[in-house]
MILOTI-607742 format. One record per residue (C-alpha): residue number from 1; residue in one letter; x negated, y negated, z. Coordinates in steps of 0.1 Angstrom, whole numbers. Each point is the difference from the previous one (the first is absolute). Layout:
<drenros>
[drenro NUM,'a',[X,Y,Z]]
...
</drenros>
This chain:
<drenros>
[drenro 1,'m',[0,0,0]]
[drenro 2,'r',[-10,-36,-4]]
[drenro 3,'t',[-21,-20,25]]
[drenro 4,'t',[-8,-37,-3]]
[drenro 5,'q',[-28,-21,12]]
[drenro 6,'v',[4,-38,2]]
[drenro 7,'l',[-33,-15,-10]]
[drenro 8,'n',[6,-36,10]]
[drenro 9,'g',[-27,-17,21]]
[drenro 10,'v',[-36,-12,-2]]
[drenro 11,'w',[-17,10,-33]]
[drenro 12,'e',[-36,-7,-12]]
[drenro 13,'f',[-1,-29,-25]]
[drenro 14,'s',[-22,-18,-25]]
[drenro 15,'f',[7,-29,-24]]
[drenro 16,'c',[-19,6,-32]]
[drenro 17,'g',[9,-30,-21]]
[drenro 18,'a',[-3,5,-38]]
[drenro 19,'e',[-19,32,4]]
[drenro 20,'k',[22,31,0]]
[drenro 21,'p',[-10,24,28]]
[drenro 22,'v',[-7,36,-9]]
[drenro 23,'p',[-5,31,21]]
[drenro 24,'p',[-17,4,24]]
[drenro 25,'f',[17,-30,16]]
[drenro 26,'g',[-20,-21,24]]
[drenro 27,'t',[17,-22,25]]
[drenro 28,'r',[-11,-28,23]]
[drenro 29,'e',[31,-12,17]]
[drenro 30,'f',[34,11,14]]
[drenro 31,'t',[35,-10,-8]]
[drenro 32,'a',[36,9,10]]
[drenro 33,'v',[22,22,-22]]
[drenro 34,'p',[27,-12,-7]]
[drenro 35,'g',[-16,-34,-6]]
[drenro 36,'c',[-11,-25,-27]]
[drenro 37,'f',[-37,-5,-1]]
[drenro 38,'d',[1,-33,-19]]
[drenro 39,'l',[18,-17,30]]
[drenro 40,'m',[-31,3,23]]
[drenro 41,'e',[-33,-17,-1]]
[drenro 42,'p',[-25,3,-16]]
[drenro 43,'h',[21,14,-28]]
[drenro 44,'c',[30,-23,2]]
[drenro 45,'g',[13,-9,-35]]
[drenro 46,'k',[-27,20,-18]]
[drenro 47,'r',[7,21,-30]]
[drenro 48,'g',[-17,32,-8]]
[drenro 49,'y',[-5,37,10]]
[drenro 50,'a',[1,13,35]]
[drenro 51,'v',[-2,35,15]]
[drenro 52,'v',[17,13,31]]
[drenro 53,'k',[-6,35,13]]
[drenro 54,'r',[4,23,30]]
[drenro 55,'k',[-5,36,11]]
[drenro 56,'v',[30,24,-1]]
[drenro 57,'f',[2,35,13]]
[drenro 58,'a',[21,20,-25]]
[drenro 59,'g',[-1,28,-26]]
[drenro 60,'g',[21,17,-26]]
[drenro 61,'l',[27,-16,-22]]
[drenro 62,'v',[9,-35,13]]
[drenro 63,'e',[21,-30,-10]]
[drenro 64,'l',[-15,-34,7]]
[drenro 65,'f',[25,-29,2]]
[drenro 66,'i',[-9,-37,-1]]
[drenro 67,'d',[29,-24,6]]
[drenro 68,'g',[-13,-26,-24]]
[drenro 69,'l',[-34,-17,-7]]
[drenro 70,'g',[-13,-28,-22]]
[drenro 71,'i',[-8,-9,-25]]
[drenro 72,'k',[-13,34,-12]]
[drenro 73,'g',[-17,30,16]]
[drenro 74,'e',[-18,33,-6]]
[drenro 75,'i',[0,29,25]]
[drenro 76,'f',[-29,23,7]]
[drenro 77,'w',[-3,31,21]]
[drenro 78,'d',[-36,10,9]]
[drenro 79,'g',[-11,-23,-28]]
[drenro 80,'a',[22,17,-27]]
[drenro 81,'p',[29,-20,-15]]
[drenro 82,'v',[35,12,8]]
[drenro 83,'g',[22,-27,-14]]
[drenro 84,'s',[5,-37,-8]]
[drenro 85,'a',[25,-27,10]]
[drenro 86,'p',[2,-23,-30]]
[drenro 87,'y',[30,-21,11]]
[drenro 88,'a',[-1,-25,28]]
[drenro 89,'y',[24,7,29]]
[drenro 90,'m',[12,34,-14]]
[drenro 91,'p',[2,28,27]]
[drenro 92,'e',[-21,29,-13]]
[drenro 93,'s',[-3,37,7]]
[drenro 94,'f',[-29,23,-10]]
[drenro 95,'v',[0,38,2]]
[drenro 96,'f',[-34,17,-1]]
[drenro 97,'d',[-20,29,15]]
[drenro 98,'a',[-19,-13,30]]
[drenro 99,'g',[-23,30,1]]
[drenro 100,'e',[-12,18,31]]
[drenro 101,'e',[16,-10,33]]
[drenro 102,'k',[-27,-24,15]]
[drenro 103,'s',[-9,-36,2]]
[drenro 104,'h',[3,-18,-34]]
[drenro 105,'e',[-5,-36,-12]]
[drenro 106,'l',[30,-18,-13]]
[drenro 107,'a',[-10,-32,-19]]
[drenro 108,'v',[21,-26,-19]]
[drenro 109,'v',[-16,-24,-24]]
[drenro 110,'l',[21,-32,0]]
[drenro 111,'d',[-1,-26,-28]]
[drenro 112,'n',[18,-33,6]]
[drenro 113,'r',[-12,-16,-32]]
[drenro 114,'f',[26,-13,-24]]
[drenro 115,'c',[10,21,-30]]
[drenro 116,'e',[27,1,-27]]
[drenro 117,'d',[25,14,24]]
[drenro 118,'f',[-8,-27,27]]
[drenro 119,'d',[-6,-34,-15]]
[drenro 120,'p',[-18,-27,20]]
[drenro 121,'f',[30,-23,-6]]
[drenro 122,'f',[25,23,17]]
[drenro 123,'d',[18,-22,25]]
[drenro 124,'f',[-10,22,30]]
[drenro 125,'y',[-33,11,14]]
[drenro 126,'g',[-14,33,-10]]
[drenro 127,'y',[-17,15,31]]
[drenro 128,'g',[-27,26,0]]
[drenro 129,'g',[4,29,25]]
[drenro 130,'i',[23,28,11]]
[drenro 131,'y',[34,-15,8]]
[drenro 132,'g',[18,29,18]]
[drenro 133,'d',[-4,34,17]]
[drenro 134,'v',[-25,26,-12]]
[drenro 135,'t',[10,36,7]]
[drenro 136,'l',[-14,34,-9]]
[drenro 137,'t',[24,30,-1]]
[drenro 138,'l',[-10,36,-2]]
[drenro 139,'l',[20,18,-27]]
[drenro 140,'p',[7,37,-6]]
[drenro 141,'a',[-12,14,-33]]
[drenro 142,'t',[36,2,-12]]
[drenro 143,'h',[17,-32,10]]
[drenro 144,'i',[29,-22,-6]]
[drenro 145,'e',[-11,-29,-22]]
[drenro 146,'r',[32,-21,-2]]
[drenro 147,'v',[36,-1,12]]
[drenro 148,'l',[24,-25,-18]]
[drenro 149,'i',[35,-6,14]]
[drenro 150,'s',[25,-20,-19]]
[drenro 151,'t',[37,-9,7]]
[drenro 152,'e',[22,13,-28]]
[drenro 153,'d',[34,-8,16]]
[drenro 154,'y',[1,-21,32]]
[drenro 155,'k',[37,7,6]]
[drenro 156,'k',[-5,38,1]]
[drenro 157,'g',[-35,0,15]]
[drenro 158,'t',[-14,16,-31]]
[drenro 159,'i',[-37,0,-3]]
[drenro 160,'r',[-26,13,-24]]
[drenro 161,'v',[-32,16,13]]
[drenro 162,'r',[-30,4,-23]]
[drenro 163,'t',[-33,15,12]]
[drenro 164,'s',[-33,10,-14]]
[drenro 165,'v',[-23,26,16]]
[drenro 166,'s',[-36,6,-9]]
[drenro 167,'g',[-14,30,-18]]
[drenro 168,'g',[32,8,-19]]
[drenro 169,'f',[16,16,32]]
[drenro 170,'s',[31,21,-5]]
[drenro 171,'g',[20,12,30]]
[drenro 172,'e',[24,-10,27]]
[drenro 173,'a',[1,-35,16]]
[drenro 174,'k',[21,-11,29]]
[drenro 175,'m',[17,-34,5]]
[drenro 176,'v',[11,-11,35]]
[drenro 177,'f',[18,-33,4]]
[drenro 178,'d',[3,-20,31]]
[drenro 179,'t',[38,6,0]]
[drenro 180,'g',[-6,37,6]]
[drenro 181,'f',[7,10,-36]]
[drenro 182,'e',[-24,26,-14]]
[drenro 183,'k',[-5,13,-35]]
[drenro 184,'t',[-23,26,-15]]
[drenro 185,'v',[-11,-6,-36]]
[drenro 186,'q',[-22,15,-26]]
[drenro 187,'v',[-31,-18,-13]]
[drenro 188,'e',[-10,11,-35]]
[drenro 189,'n',[-35,-8,-15]]
[drenro 190,'g',[-6,-27,26]]
[drenro 191,'r',[34,-18,-6]]
[drenro 192,'y',[33,-3,17]]
[drenro 193,'d',[29,-22,-11]]
[drenro 194,'g',[33,2,17]]
[drenro 195,'t',[31,-21,6]]
[drenro 196,'f',[25,6,28]]
[drenro 197,'s',[21,-18,26]]
[drenro 198,'l',[-13,-5,35]]
[drenro 199,'p',[26,7,27]]
[drenro 200,'d',[5,-26,28]]
[drenro 201,'f',[-20,-26,-18]]
[drenro 202,'r',[-3,-37,10]]
[drenro 203,'l',[-4,-29,-24]]
[drenro 204,'w',[-30,-23,1]]
[drenro 205,'s',[9,-37,-1]]
[drenro 206,'v',[-14,-34,12]]
[drenro 207,'e',[24,1,29]]
[drenro 208,'e',[-5,36,9]]
[drenro 209,'p',[-34,13,-14]]
[drenro 210,'s',[7,37,7]]
[drenro 211,'l',[-29,22,-11]]
[drenro 212,'h',[1,38,-6]]
[drenro 213,'t',[-30,23,0]]
[drenro 214,'l',[-8,31,-21]]
[drenro 215,'d',[-24,26,11]]
[drenro 216,'f',[-11,18,-31]]
[drenro 217,'s',[-22,31,5]]
[drenro 218,'i',[-16,28,-18]]
[drenro 219,'p',[-21,28,16]]
[drenro 220,'g',[-30,-18,16]]
[drenro 221,'d',[11,-36,-6]]
[drenro 222,'e',[27,-25,7]]
[drenro 223,'v',[8,-36,-7]]
[drenro 224,'i',[24,-22,19]]
[drenro 225,'e',[15,-29,-21]]
[drenro 226,'s',[24,-27,12]]
[drenro 227,'f',[26,-14,-24]]
[drenro 228,'g',[33,-19,-1]]
[drenro 229,'i',[32,7,-18]]
[drenro 230,'r',[10,-32,-18]]
[drenro 231,'e',[7,-14,-34]]
[drenro 232,'f',[-10,-33,-16]]
[drenro 233,'r',[17,-10,-32]]
[drenro 234,'t',[11,-32,-18]]
[drenro 235,'e',[35,-12,-9]]
[drenro 236,'g',[0,-31,-20]]
[drenro 237,'r',[-19,-27,19]]
[drenro 238,'r',[0,20,33]]
[drenro 239,'i',[-23,26,15]]
[drenro 240,'l',[19,28,18]]
[drenro 241,'l',[-13,21,29]]
[drenro 242,'n',[22,30,5]]
[drenro 243,'g',[27,-16,-21]]
[drenro 244,'k',[1,-33,20]]
[drenro 245,'p',[-15,-33,-11]]
[drenro 246,'v',[-33,-9,18]]
[drenro 247,'k',[-16,-34,-4]]
[drenro 248,'l',[-38,1,3]]
[drenro 249,'l',[-11,-27,24]]
[drenro 250,'g',[-37,-2,9]]
[drenro 251,'f',[-35,-8,-10]]
[drenro 252,'n',[-30,8,-20]]
[drenro 253,'r',[-26,12,24]]
[drenro 254,'h',[-37,5,-3]]
[drenro 255,'e',[-20,25,20]]
[drenro 256,'s',[-22,-28,14]]
[drenro 257,'h',[-12,-15,32]]
[drenro 258,'p',[-28,-26,4]]
[drenro 259,'e',[-19,22,25]]
[drenro 260,'m',[6,34,-15]]
[drenro 261,'g',[7,-6,-37]]
[drenro 262,'a',[18,29,-16]]
[drenro 263,'a',[-8,24,28]]
[drenro 264,'m',[29,-11,23]]
[drenro 265,'p',[6,24,29]]
[drenro 266,'v',[33,18,0]]
[drenro 267,'q',[10,-19,31]]
[drenro 268,'l',[-1,-33,-19]]
[drenro 269,'i',[18,14,-30]]
[drenro 270,'a',[27,12,23]]
[drenro 271,'s',[1,-34,17]]
[drenro 272,'d',[5,-17,-34]]
[drenro 273,'l',[29,24,-9]]
[drenro 274,'r',[17,-4,34]]
[drenro 275,'l',[-1,-38,-4]]
[drenro 276,'l',[17,3,-34]]
[drenro 277,'k',[26,25,11]]
[drenro 278,'e',[9,-17,32]]
[drenro 279,'n',[6,-33,-18]]
[drenro 280,'g',[24,12,-26]]
[drenro 281,'f',[-22,10,-29]]
[drenro 282,'n',[1,34,-17]]
[drenro 283,'f',[-25,-1,-29]]
[drenro 284,'i',[-37,-4,-8]]
[drenro 285,'r',[-17,-1,-33]]
[drenro 286,'g',[-33,18,3]]
[drenro 287,'s',[-19,-25,-20]]
[drenro 288,'h',[-21,6,-20]]
[drenro 289,'y',[-13,35,5]]
[drenro 290,'p',[8,35,15]]
[drenro 291,'q',[10,-1,36]]
[drenro 292,'r',[-15,18,29]]
[drenro 293,'a',[16,34,9]]
[drenro 294,'a',[4,-13,36]]
[drenro 295,'l',[21,-30,-12]]
[drenro 296,'l',[23,22,-21]]
[drenro 297,'e',[5,24,29]]
[drenro 298,'l',[10,-30,23]]
[drenro 299,'c',[24,-14,-26]]
[drenro 300,'d',[17,34,-4]]
[drenro 301,'k',[6,1,38]]
[drenro 302,'m',[10,-36,4]]
[drenro 303,'g',[23,-3,-30]]
[drenro 304,'i',[-20,-26,-20]]
[drenro 305,'l',[2,1,-38]]
[drenro 306,'v',[-32,-1,-19]]
[drenro 307,'w',[-10,-10,-36]]
[drenro 308,'e',[-32,19,-8]]
[drenro 309,'e',[-23,-10,-29]]
[drenro 310,'t',[-33,9,-16]]
[drenro 311,'i',[-28,-25,-1]]
[drenro 312,'g',[-1,-22,-30]]
[drenro 313,'w',[4,-38,4]]
[drenro 314,'g',[6,-25,-27]]
[drenro 315,'v',[-15,22,-27]]
[drenro 316,'k',[-2,-17,-34]]
[drenro 317,'p',[-9,11,-36]]
[drenro 318,'p',[-22,14,-12]]
[drenro 319,'l',[-5,21,31]]
[drenro 320,'l',[37,5,5]]
[drenro 321,'h',[3,16,-34]]
[drenro 322,'d',[-31,21,2]]
[drenro 323,'e',[7,37,-1]]
[drenro 324,'k',[-26,9,26]]
[drenro 325,'f',[15,-25,24]]
[drenro 326,'l',[34,15,-6]]
[drenro 327,'a',[-13,35,6]]
[drenro 328,'r',[-13,-12,34]]
[drenro 329,'q',[33,-16,8]]
[drenro 330,'l',[19,32,-10]]
[drenro 331,'e',[-22,20,23]]
[drenro 332,'q',[6,-24,28]]
[drenro 333,'v',[38,0,-2]]
[drenro 334,'e',[1,38,-3]]
[drenro 335,'r',[-22,6,30]]
[drenro 336,'l',[18,-26,21]]
[drenro 337,'t',[35,13,-9]]
[drenro 338,'l',[-10,36,9]]
[drenro 339,'r',[-18,-10,32]]
[drenro 340,'n',[29,-20,14]]
[drenro 341,'f',[28,20,-15]]
[drenro 342,'n',[17,11,33]]
[drenro 343,'h',[1,-35,16]]
[drenro 344,'p',[37,-10,2]]
[drenro 345,'c',[-9,-37,7]]
[drenro 346,'i',[-13,-6,-36]]
[drenro 347,'v',[27,-18,-19]]
[drenro 348,'i',[-20,-12,-30]]
[drenro 349,'k',[-31,13,-18]]
[drenro 350,'a',[-19,-26,-19]]
[drenro 351,'f',[-33,-10,-18]]
[drenro 352,'l',[-19,-28,-17]]
[drenro 353,'n',[11,-31,20]]
[drenro 354,'e',[4,-31,-23]]
[drenro 355,'n',[-13,15,-32]]
[drenro 356,'r',[5,-16,-34]]
[drenro 357,'c',[34,15,-6]]
[drenro 358,'d',[9,-29,-23]]
[drenro 359,'v',[-17,16,-31]]
[drenro 360,'e',[14,29,-20]]
[drenro 361,'e',[-33,19,2]]
[drenro 362,'t',[6,5,38]]
[drenro 363,'r',[32,19,-5]]
[drenro 364,'h',[-17,33,-6]]
[drenro 365,'v',[-21,-4,32]]
[drenro 366,'i',[31,-6,21]]
[drenro 367,'r',[18,28,-17]]
[drenro 368,'a',[-28,25,5]]
[drenro 369,'l',[-4,-8,37]]
[drenro 370,'y',[38,2,5]]
[drenro 371,'d',[2,33,-17]]
[drenro 372,'k',[-30,14,20]]
[drenro 373,'i',[18,-8,33]]
[drenro 374,'r',[33,13,-13]]
[drenro 375,'s',[-17,33,-10]]
[drenro 376,'v',[-10,6,36]]
[drenro 377,'d',[30,-15,18]]
[drenro 378,'e',[32,0,-20]]
[drenro 379,'h',[19,-19,27]]
[drenro 380,'a',[-24,-29,7]]
[drenro 381,'l',[9,-37,-6]]
[drenro 382,'i',[-28,-14,-21]]
[drenro 383,'s',[-10,-37,-4]]
[drenro 384,'f',[-29,-24,-1]]
[drenro 385,'a',[-3,-37,10]]
[drenro 386,'s',[1,-24,-29]]
[drenro 387,'n',[-9,-36,-2]]
[drenro 388,'r',[10,-4,-37]]
[drenro 389,'y',[36,-8,9]]
[drenro 390,'e',[21,-7,-31]]
[drenro 391,'k',[-29,10,-23]]
[drenro 392,'d',[-2,36,15]]
[drenro 393,'v',[6,25,-28]]
[drenro 394,'t',[1,31,21]]
[drenro 395,'t',[31,-5,23]]
[drenro 396,'d',[18,28,-19]]
[drenro 397,'i',[-25,26,10]]
[drenro 398,'v',[0,-3,38]]
[drenro 399,'d',[28,10,25]]
[drenro 400,'v',[-3,-32,21]]
[drenro 401,'v',[-10,-33,-15]]
[drenro 402,'s',[-24,-17,24]]
[drenro 403,'m',[-12,-35,-3]]
[drenro 404,'n',[-26,-22,18]]
[drenro 405,'p',[14,-35,-3]]
[drenro 406,'y',[-16,-29,19]]
[drenro 407,'p',[23,-30,-3]]
[drenro 408,'g',[-12,-29,21]]
[drenro 409,'w',[-36,13,1]]
[drenro 410,'y',[-17,10,-33]]
[drenro 411,'d',[30,-17,-16]]
[drenro 412,'s',[-12,-32,17]]
[drenro 413,'t',[19,-26,-20]]
[drenro 414,'t',[20,-12,30]]
[drenro 415,'e',[-13,-16,31]]
[drenro 416,'t',[26,14,24]]
[drenro 417,'i',[24,29,2]]
[drenro 418,'n',[29,-15,19]]
[drenro 419,'t',[35,-1,-14]]
[drenro 420,'n',[-12,-6,-35]]
[drenro 421,'g',[-27,27,2]]
[drenro 422,'r',[-10,25,-27]]
[drenro 423,'v',[4,32,20]]
[drenro 424,'k',[37,9,-3]]
[drenro 425,'p',[4,-14,-35]]
[drenro 426,'r',[-30,18,-13]]
[drenro 427,'l',[10,33,15]]
[drenro 428,'q',[35,-3,-14]]
[drenro 429,'e',[-14,-9,-34]]
[drenro 430,'l',[-22,31,0]]
[drenro 431,'s',[29,22,12]]
[drenro 432,'d',[22,-13,-28]]
[drenro 433,'f',[-25,9,-26]]
[drenro 434,'l',[-10,35,11]]
[drenro 435,'p',[19,32,-9]]
[drenro 436,'k',[33,3,19]]
[drenro 437,'d',[-1,38,1]]
[drenro 438,'k',[-32,2,22]]
[drenro 439,'p',[-8,-12,35]]
[drenro 440,'f',[-19,-33,2]]
[drenro 441,'l',[-26,1,27]]
[drenro 442,'i',[-21,-30,11]]
[drenro 443,'s',[-33,18,5]]
[drenro 444,'e',[-19,-31,10]]
[drenro 445,'i',[8,-36,10]]
[drenro 446,'g',[-15,-24,24]]
[drenro 447,'a',[-22,-30,8]]
[drenro 448,'e',[-33,-5,19]]
[drenro 449,'a',[0,-15,35]]
[drenro 450,'l',[-28,-5,25]]
[drenro 451,'l',[10,9,35]]
[drenro 452,'g',[2,-31,21]]
[drenro 453,'f',[3,-24,-29]]
[drenro 454,'r',[33,-18,7]]
[drenro 455,'d',[11,-29,-22]]
[drenro 456,'p',[34,-18,2]]
[drenro 457,'l',[-3,-8,-37]]
[drenro 458,'k',[0,38,-7]]
[drenro 459,'t',[-30,-3,-23]]
[drenro 460,'y',[-18,30,-16]]
[drenro 461,'w',[-19,22,24]]
[drenro 462,'s',[22,-10,29]]
[drenro 463,'e',[19,25,21]]
[drenro 464,'e',[32,-21,-6]]
[drenro 465,'y',[-4,3,-38]]
[drenro 466,'q',[-4,38,1]]
[drenro 467,'a',[29,4,24]]
[drenro 468,'e',[23,-21,-21]]
[drenro 469,'l',[-9,19,-32]]
[drenro 470,'l',[5,34,15]]
[drenro 471,'r',[32,-10,17]]
[drenro 472,'e',[14,-9,-34]]
[drenro 473,'c',[-12,32,-14]]
[drenro 474,'f',[17,22,27]]
[drenro 475,'e',[32,-20,-3]]
[drenro 476,'y',[1,8,-36]]
[drenro 477,'v',[-9,37,4]]
[drenro 478,'l',[25,5,29]]
[drenro 479,'g',[27,-19,-19]]
[drenro 480,'h',[-2,18,-33]]
[drenro 481,'d',[11,37,-4]]
[drenro 482,'d',[-17,0,-34]]
[drenro 483,'c',[-34,-4,16]]
[drenro 484,'a',[-14,33,13]]
[drenro 485,'g',[-24,-16,25]]
[drenro 486,'v',[-32,-18,6]]
[drenro 487,'a',[-36,8,10]]
[drenro 488,'v',[-15,-33,13]]
[drenro 489,'w',[-36,-7,-10]]
[drenro 490,'h',[-10,8,26]]
[drenro 491,'f',[0,15,35]]
[drenro 492,'a',[-33,-13,15]]
[drenro 493,'d',[-28,-22,-13]]
[drenro 494,'t',[-26,21,-18]]
[drenro 495,'r',[-36,-4,-10]]
[drenro 496,'s',[-3,-7,-37]]
[drenro 497,'y',[-27,-13,-24]]
[drenro 498,'v',[17,-29,-18]]
[drenro 499,'c',[-9,-35,11]]
[drenro 500,'g',[6,-32,-20]]
[drenro 501,'n',[9,-36,0]]
[drenro 502,'q',[35,5,-14]]
[drenro 503,'i',[31,3,22]]
[drenro 504,'y',[0,38,-3]]
[drenro 505,'g',[-36,4,10]]
[drenro 506,'r',[-9,23,29]]
[drenro 507,'a',[-9,-21,30]]
[drenro 508,'r',[-24,18,24]]
[drenro 509,'g',[-3,28,-27]]
[drenro 510,'f',[34,13,12]]
[drenro 511,'n',[33,4,-18]]
[drenro 512,'n',[19,-21,26]]
[drenro 513,'k',[36,9,-12]]
[drenro 514,'g',[5,23,30]]
[drenro 515,'i',[29,-11,23]]
[drenro 516,'l',[-23,13,27]]
[drenro 517,'d',[-37,-9,1]]
[drenro 518,'e',[-27,26,-3]]
[drenro 519,'y',[3,7,38]]
[drenro 520,'r',[38,4,-3]]
[drenro 521,'r',[8,-34,16]]
[drenro 522,'p',[33,-13,-14]]
[drenro 523,'k',[4,-31,-21]]
[drenro 524,'l',[33,-20,-3]]
[drenro 525,'a',[10,22,-29]]
[drenro 526,'w',[3,30,22]]
[drenro 527,'t',[26,-17,22]]
[drenro 528,'a',[18,-14,-30]]
[drenro 529,'v',[4,34,-17]]
[drenro 530,'t',[7,21,32]]
[drenro 531,'e',[27,-25,10]]
[drenro 532,'l',[18,6,-33]]
[drenro 533,'l',[-2,38,7]]
[drenro 534,'g',[16,-6,34]]
[drenro 535,'k',[-32,10,19]]
[drenro 536,'g',[-19,-32,6]]
[drenro 537,'k',[4,-25,28]]
[drenro 538,'k',[27,-25,-8]]
</drenros>
């Protein structure tokens, strides 16, 4: 049976700069895993290669899991390569023969240099390091590789279970559910695919996030998966959860903290989510990359809806139309869809934030990514966030039309946004133009404000200006049934790269559109919005 070691802790470390380290790996320092090495002196802000390593007592067939790293990484066991992590933030698993049971060296070569898949002008900071847990699990020779559970009919509790088993295994498998229901099935050539109704089932919803578990076992191995019985679908302009309209109200959220970068402890992730849930929000957009496994597990349990997307920010031609780039994007969406398949919290699967979807040549890119996700998950709602508005030529492809309008900020033709502001008129203008048979989701909107800058004239960068803009936005969203919801840009101020002398520059090197600052201290906008949701202090 399986046993798992958690490998978090103090690892040996060296920053190597432009020179890629090769085995045998020498180290001179120590660092924490999880942790971001480019947040600490003397390597703060530096780009290049680094190596982290530690001793592990293990042997036989093992699975190494790393809950996200950046920007890229290669994994070595006793100096031999066992896998690579080419996509920033993507949780990765590696199965390999660890050899004789004894002490071995596990090393990860990290590379936080920019590349085609992580541009230096992405509006968020690309940290180097290991972001989440590292575990090593001992596997039996014949082991369960994957268990996928989908809801086929939420009214009847009908689910579909698909499994793969290594080595072309054929034989009996047993399924035991938390409700007490048991079922013996036959695996043929490493595959099982069955559909049936689960007695005494409970529905998963935002209000009651009831989870079920399935213990799937074969001789010598078992896997326990949690899942939720629920259905997301669209009806005209509305998104339905279990047949009832649900309005998505929440934030874009970066996995970012000024002291820990992208390696936020689970305690702080949970604190962020509790703050959202307790103040009337039900939705986060995981911008702009795969989310940590720990975050999705928490959202499953807390009833918070999640938009997940692959990394790819503001990609333009010719790269956007390059076939090699598309191949990497297709691999990303397939891997991410399979990895997070069983999480009931995921309401939308997405890709390529703010791409050039206003040119016909992009249609085949959007169609290919849509079809790849659909080939893995036939029930998913699929979208991407567009900033091409009326010029977008791909709205017929996606299930939910998502737009990133910024009236009153990047559209800075007006000096104030009081009664004659641009927010409500622009949102209505956009809504009137878009297809009437698909939900319209505001996937980004906001304005920058510096905590503590109060100005009775409500000028740009003031807390008053941001609060008034978002108050108008939420009044519109809450007052219009033909708007499926909003994800404010964004939850908390986040380190970025972009600085400039224009109004949309990045003061302090941060994107300051958070309605909390980077330490989660509320701005006036937090009070303004939570009051509209009936949660704030009036």
